[in-house]
C-alpha positions as CSV (number, residue, x, y, z in Angstrom):
1,L,-30.0,-9.6,-28.0
2,P,-33.7,-9.3,-28.2
3,A,-35.7,-12.3,-26.6
4,G,-36.3,-15.2,-28.6
5,T,-33.5,-13.8,-30.9
6,S,-30.8,-16.5,-32.4
7,I,-27.0,-15.7,-32.4
8,G,-26.0,-16.5,-36.3
9,V,-24.0,-15.1,-38.8
10,S,-26.6,-13.4,-40.5
11,T,-27.7,-12.0,-37.4
12,L,-24.6,-10.6,-36.1
13,V,-24.3,-9.0,-39.4
14,A,-27.8,-7.3,-40.0
15,A,-28.0,-6.0,-36.5
16,Q,-26.6,-3.2,-34.9
17,P,-23.4,-3.5,-33.6
18,L,-22.9,-5.5,-30.4
19,Q,-21.2,-4.3,-27.0
20,A,-19.9,-6.5,-24.6
21,R,-21.4,-5.8,-21.0
22,L,-19.3,-3.5,-18.7
23,G,-18.0,-4.8,-15.8
24,G,-19.8,-4.1,-12.3
25,R,-18.9,-0.7,-10.1
26,L,-19.8,-0.2,-6.6
27,T,-19.5,3.2,-5.6
28,I,-19.5,4.2,-2.2
29,D,-20.9,7.6,-1.0
30,P,-18.7,10.3,1.1
31,G,-19.8,9.7,5.1
32,L,-21.1,6.0,4.7
33,V,-20.2,3.5,7.2
34,V,-19.7,-0.1,6.0
35,K,-19.0,-3.0,8.7
36,L,-17.9,-6.3,7.8
37,N,-17.7,-9.7,9.3
38,Q,-15.6,-12.8,7.8
39,S,-16.8,-11.2,4.3
40,R,-14.9,-8.9,1.6
41,I,-15.4,-6.8,-1.3
42,E,-13.8,-8.0,-4.3
43,A,-13.6,-6.4,-7.7
44,E,-13.3,-9.5,-10.0
45,R,-11.1,-10.0,-13.2
46,G,-12.2,-7.6,-15.9
47,S,-13.2,-4.1,-15.9
48,A,-15.1,-4.2,-12.7
49,N,-14.9,-0.9,-10.5
50,L,-14.7,-0.1,-6.9
51,I,-15.1,3.8,-5.9
52,A,-15.1,4.6,-2.6
53,E,-14.3,8.6,-2.5
54,G,-14.9,10.5,1.0
55,R,-13.9,14.1,1.8
56,P,-12.6,16.0,4.6
57,G,-14.9,15.5,7.1
58,Y,-16.9,12.9,5.5
59,P,-14.5,9.9,5.5
60,I,-15.9,6.3,4.6
61,V,-15.3,4.1,7.0
62,M,-15.2,0.5,6.6
63,T,-14.5,-1.6,10.1
64,S,-15.8,-4.8,11.8
65,T,-19.3,-5.2,13.1
66,G,-18.1,-5.2,16.4
67,D,-16.4,-1.6,16.4
68,D,-19.0,0.4,18.2
69,R,-16.9,3.6,17.4
70,Y,-19.0,4.5,14.2
71,G,-22.6,4.0,13.0
72,I,-25.4,5.7,11.5
73,G,-29.7,6.3,12.7
74,G,-28.9,6.5,16.4
75,T,-27.4,3.4,17.4
76,F,-23.6,2.1,16.6
77,D,-24.1,-1.3,17.9
78,T,-24.5,-3.0,15.0
79,N,-24.5,-6.8,16.3
80,N,-26.9,-5.5,19.2
81,D,-24.5,-7.4,21.8
82,N,-25.0,-4.8,24.7
83,N,-23.6,-1.3,23.6
84,L,-20.7,-0.7,25.7
85,G,-22.0,-2.8,28.3
86,A,-20.8,-5.9,30.2
87,N,-20.9,-8.1,27.2
88,E,-19.6,-6.0,24.7
89,E,-17.7,-7.7,21.9
90,Q,-14.4,-6.0,21.3
91,P,-13.1,-5.5,17.8
92,A,-9.7,-7.0,16.7
93,A,-7.4,-7.1,14.0
94,G,-8.9,-9.8,11.2
95,D,-12.6,-9.6,11.6
96,W,-13.2,-8.9,8.0
97,G,-11.0,-9.9,5.1
98,G,-10.3,-6.8,2.6
99,L,-10.5,-5.1,-0.3
100,I,-9.4,-7.5,-3.5
101,F,-8.2,-5.6,-6.9
102,N,-8.0,-8.7,-9.3
103,H,-6.7,-8.3,-12.8
104,V,-7.7,-5.1,-14.9
105,S,-10.0,-4.1,-12.5
106,R,-9.9,-0.4,-11.2
107,G,-10.3,1.2,-7.4
108,S,-10.3,4.7,-6.1
109,L,-10.0,4.8,-2.4
110,D,-9.9,8.5,-1.0
111,H,-10.5,9.7,2.7
112,V,-11.1,6.1,3.5
113,L,-10.6,4.2,7.1
114,I,-9.8,0.8,6.9
115,T,-9.7,-0.9,10.0
116,Y,-9.6,-4.8,11.7
117,A,-9.1,-6.4,8.0
118,G,-6.6,-9.0,7.4
119,G,-8.8,-11.7,8.0
120,E,-10.1,-15.1,6.9
121,T,-13.6,-15.3,4.6
122,P,-15.3,-17.9,2.6
123,L,-13.9,-19.5,0.0
124,D,-14.9,-22.6,-1.8
125,G,-16.2,-24.5,1.1
126,G,-13.4,-23.0,3.4
127,F,-11.9,-20.0,5.0
128,V,-8.7,-18.3,3.6
129,P,-6.9,-15.4,4.8
130,F,-7.0,-12.0,2.4
131,N,-4.9,-8.7,2.9
132,A,-6.5,-5.7,3.7
133,V,-5.7,-4.3,0.4
134,E,-4.9,-6.7,-2.3
135,I,-4.1,-5.2,-5.8
136,H,-3.4,-8.1,-8.7
137,Q,-2.5,-6.3,-12.0
138,A,-5.1,-3.6,-11.4
139,D,-5.3,0.3,-11.8
140,V,-5.7,1.1,-8.0
141,R,-5.0,4.7,-6.4
142,I,-5.2,4.9,-2.8
143,A,-5.1,8.6,-1.1
144,H,-5.6,10.2,2.1
145,S,-6.7,7.4,3.8
146,V,-5.7,5.7,7.1
147,L,-5.1,1.7,7.7
148,E,-5.0,0.6,11.1
149,N,-5.2,-2.3,13.2
150,N,-5.5,-4.8,10.2
151,A,-4.2,-8.4,10.5
152,S,-1.2,-9.6,8.2
153,G,-3.7,-11.6,5.9
154,E,-0.8,-13.7,4.8
155,A,-1.8,-16.9,2.8
156,T,-0.2,-20.0,1.8
157,T,-2.8,-21.2,-0.8
158,A,-3.2,-20.6,-4.3
159,R,-6.9,-19.3,-3.2
160,S,-9.0,-20.8,-5.8
161,G,-6.5,-19.0,-8.5
162,R,-6.1,-15.7,-6.6
163,G,-2.5,-16.7,-5.7
164,A,-0.8,-16.7,-2.4
165,N,0.6,-13.8,-0.8
166,A,2.4,-12.3,2.0
167,A,2.0,-10.6,5.3
168,A,1.0,-6.6,4.1
169,T,-1.1,-4.0,4.7
170,V,-1.4,-3.2,1.1
171,Y,-0.5,-6.5,-1.0
172,V,0.8,-5.4,-4.9
173,R,1.4,-8.0,-7.6
174,G,2.2,-6.9,-11.2
175,A,1.0,-3.4,-10.7
176,Q,1.6,0.4,-10.6
177,P,-0.7,1.8,-7.9
178,V,-1.0,5.4,-6.8
179,I,-0.3,5.4,-2.8
180,V,-0.1,8.8,-1.6
181,D,-0.3,10.7,1.8
182,N,-1.9,8.0,3.5
183,T,-1.3,7.0,7.1
184,I,-0.5,3.5,7.7
185,R,0.0,2.3,11.8
186,Y,-0.6,-0.4,14.1
187,N,-0.9,-2.8,11.2
188,A,0.9,-6.7,11.6
189,G,3.1,-7.5,8.4
190,A,4.7,-5.0,6.4
191,S,3.1,-1.6,5.6
192,I,3.4,-2.3,1.8
193,S,4.7,-5.3,-0.2
194,V,5.7,-5.1,-3.6
195,N,7.4,-7.3,-6.2
196,A,10.1,-6.4,-7.5
197,N,8.6,-6.5,-11.1
198,S,6.4,-4.1,-10.2
199,L,8.8,-1.1,-9.6
200,S,9.1,-0.6,-13.5
201,A,9.9,2.3,-15.7
202,P,7.5,3.6,-17.4
203,L,6.2,7.0,-16.3
204,R,3.5,6.7,-13.5
205,P,1.7,10.1,-12.5
206,D,-1.2,10.7,-10.0
207,L,-4.3,11.0,-12.6
208,G,-6.7,12.0,-9.3
209,R,-9.9,10.8,-8.5
210,S,-12.2,9.2,-10.3
211,T,-14.2,12.7,-11.1
212,G,-10.8,14.5,-12.4
213,A,-7.4,15.7,-11.6
214,A,-8.1,18.9,-9.0
215,D,-7.0,16.2,-6.1
216,A,-4.0,14.7,-8.0
217,F,-0.5,14.3,-6.1
218,A,2.0,16.8,-8.3
219,S,4.8,14.2,-9.4
220,A,5.3,14.5,-13.0
221,D,8.7,12.3,-12.9
222,N,7.7,9.3,-10.8
223,R,8.3,6.1,-12.5
224,G,6.9,2.8,-11.1
225,P,4.3,3.0,-8.0
226,L,3.8,6.4,-6.8
227,V,4.4,6.1,-3.6
228,R,4.8,9.1,-1.5
229,G,3.8,11.3,1.4
230,N,2.7,8.3,3.6
231,R,3.2,8.4,7.2
232,V,3.6,4.8,8.7
233,D,4.7,3.5,12.3
234,D,4.3,0.4,14.6
235,N,3.5,-1.8,12.0
236,D,5.8,-5.5,11.9
237,V,7.7,-3.8,9.4
238,N,7.4,-0.1,8.8
239,G,8.4,0.4,5.0
240,L,7.9,-0.5,1.0
241,V,9.1,-4.6,1.3
242,I,10.0,-5.4,-2.2
243,R,9.7,-9.2,-2.6
244,E,12.7,-11.1,-4.5
245,E,12.4,-12.4,-7.5
246,E,14.3,-12.2,-11.1
247,L,13.9,-9.1,-13.2
248,T,12.6,-9.4,-16.3
249,T,12.1,-5.5,-17.0
250,Q,14.0,-2.1,-16.4
251,S,13.2,-1.5,-13.0
252,I,13.9,2.2,-10.9
253,W,13.4,2.6,-7.2
254,D,12.8,6.1,-6.7
255,D,10.6,6.7,-3.8
256,T,12.9,8.5,-1.5
257,D,10.5,9.5,1.4
258,I,9.8,5.4,2.3
259,V,12.5,3.2,3.4
260,H,12.7,0.3,0.7
261,V,13.0,-3.4,2.5
262,L,14.5,-6.4,1.2
263,F,15.0,-9.5,2.3
264,G,16.3,-11.7,-0.4
265,E,17.9,-11.4,-3.4
266,I,16.7,-9.7,-6.9
267,T,18.8,-11.0,-10.0
268,L,19.4,-9.3,-13.2
269,N,20.2,-11.9,-16.2
270,N,20.7,-10.6,-19.9
271,H,19.5,-7.9,-21.5
272,H,16.3,-8.2,-23.5
273,T,14.5,-5.0,-24.9
274,Y,14.2,-3.8,-21.1
275,S,16.3,-4.6,-18.5
276,G,18.6,-3.3,-15.7
277,I,17.8,-1.9,-12.0
278,R,18.6,1.7,-10.9
279,L,18.3,2.8,-7.8
280,Q,18.5,6.8,-7.2
281,S,18.3,9.6,-5.1
282,N,16.6,12.7,-5.7
283,A,18.2,16.6,-5.5
284,S,16.7,16.7,-1.9
285,E,16.5,13.2,-0.6
286,S,18.2,10.1,-0.2
287,L,16.9,6.6,-1.6
288,V,17.1,4.5,1.6
289,V,17.4,1.0,1.0
290,K,17.4,-1.5,4.1
291,L,18.4,-5.1,4.3
292,Q,18.6,-8.7,6.1
293,G,19.2,-12.2,5.1
294,Q,22.5,-13.9,3.9
295,D,21.1,-13.4,0.6
296,A,19.7,-10.3,0.7
297,G,21.2,-7.8,-2.3
298,F,21.4,-7.9,-5.9
299,T,23.1,-10.2,-8.6
300,A,23.9,-9.0,-11.9
301,N,24.6,-11.8,-14.2
302,G,25.1,-13.0,-17.7
303,I,25.7,-15.7,-20.2
304,P,27.6,-14.9,-23.7
305,L,25.2,-17.6,-25.5
306,E,25.9,-17.3,-29.4
307,I,27.0,-13.9,-29.3
308,D,30.7,-12.5,-28.0
309,D,29.0,-8.8,-27.2
310,R,25.7,-9.9,-25.3
311,I,24.5,-7.5,-22.6
312,G,24.4,-9.2,-19.0
313,G,22.2,-7.5,-16.1
314,T,23.1,-4.0,-14.9
315,I,22.8,-2.0,-11.6
316,Q,23.1,1.4,-11.3
317,V,23.2,3.2,-8.2
318,L,22.8,7.1,-8.6
319,G,23.3,9.4,-5.7
320,T,23.4,13.0,-5.9
321,V,25.4,15.7,-4.2
322,G,24.7,15.7,-0.6
323,H,22.2,13.0,-0.9
324,P,23.8,9.5,-1.4
325,V,22.0,6.1,-2.0
326,V,22.1,4.7,1.6
327,M,22.1,0.6,1.5
328,T,22.2,-0.5,5.3
329,S,20.5,-3.4,8.0
330,V,17.0,-3.1,9.0
331,Y,18.3,-2.6,12.2
332,D,20.2,0.8,11.7
333,C,18.0,3.0,13.8
334,S,20.6,6.3,12.5
335,V,19.1,6.4,9.0
336,G,15.6,6.4,7.8
337,A,12.8,8.4,5.1
338,G,9.8,9.5,5.5
339,Y,8.2,10.0,8.8
340,T,5.7,8.7,11.7
341,P,2.1,10.2,12.0
342,E,3.3,13.0,14.7
343,G,6.0,14.1,12.3
344,V,8.8,12.3,14.0
345,P,11.6,10.8,11.3
346,Q,10.8,7.2,11.1
347,N,14.0,5.2,10.9
348,E,12.6,2.3,12.6
349,V,12.0,-0.5,10.1
350,I,11.1,-3.3,12.2
351,R,8.8,-2.9,15.5
352,G,10.5,-2.4,18.4
353,T,14.2,-2.3,17.3
354,C,15.0,1.5,17.9
355,V,14.3,2.9,21.3
356,T,14.2,6.5,21.6
357,E,16.3,7.6,24.9
358,M,14.0,10.9,25.6
359,D,10.7,11.3,24.3
360,A,10.0,15.1,22.7
361,M,9.1,17.6,25.4
362,D,8.1,21.0,25.6
363,V,9.9,23.6,27.1
364,V,8.2,26.9,28.8
365,L,10.3,30.1,28.9
366,L,8.3,32.0,31.6
367,L,9.3,35.8,31.5
368,D,8.6,37.8,34.0
369,D,9.2,41.5,34.4
370,T,7.3,42.7,38.0
371,G,10.3,41.6,40.0
372,S,8.7,39.2,42.0
373,M,11.1,36.2,40.7
374,A,14.0,38.7,41.1
375,F,16.8,36.6,42.8
376,T,18.2,38.2,46.2
377,G,21.7,37.0,47.2
378,P,23.1,37.0,50.5
């Protein structure tokens, strides 16, 4: 409204239509280096946007102020602590907080390095930890990025209404993000942690970068979060950890190239519009679910209530020919899903539990046709 204008019925009717102010938007250009210390970048509730989209060869780097590997402008010693000298301060996991996407906000991270995050940041007169990436009922895409050397970010308090979290590099609550073609390694906590109700049934394709769908991941039949093509290794938990809770919607687990990890009980009660859970393999890959704990698993219940034909909870486990759904222990090293960054099949869920008997080695075959290596017998 113009200066000096009061808000009254006549003003609102006579003036031109009013539009609520749009939420803030932070855009980070390709090739930029962002260094942080005990701080975080937070997209507030509403229509806030965080767009950090690099390009091949021009990634966006988000790291600690003590990380002298990256810099611009002639010096990489951002905190001026004797660049690579005797007094050099070494960066460490947890030097800064992370990227926080609150309710209804949006974000796109493409070709981004996120490292040394997962630490404490100031909040309401104290310090509380945040995950390297937190997604709370927000629309977020993470693609072609590297998340490494991050602390767990686990908090036990409500964090001034933001809610508690769990130890993870990427923490998801009530959202269906796109997480494709990333490298997640050397982190404390789980690679990805998501609550069970986030694995919902509606189709969720990848719509690509903020500028269009040219770089979109092709997966038209995906349901719930799109988690494909990620390479994980040397995290406390290498896999997609599903946090236990009572399902209040229909849930489909169909991301077959990452191990689903369950440490608690998922319960399914009476049918109300949408319900039930379906674990399904596809035509070329098995869905692998690894579990640990006395209560880990699925429980379907039902109460007749006022009618005799009430539908209770339902569980469907659907394999395909040659690709059954596998449900086994987290310590089972004979089966897994996906690959490490080196291209080796990833069978290890808990860090350090699967020991490779022999490292891979190159075999060199030398062919000599000169006769100099001919065998001469006695």
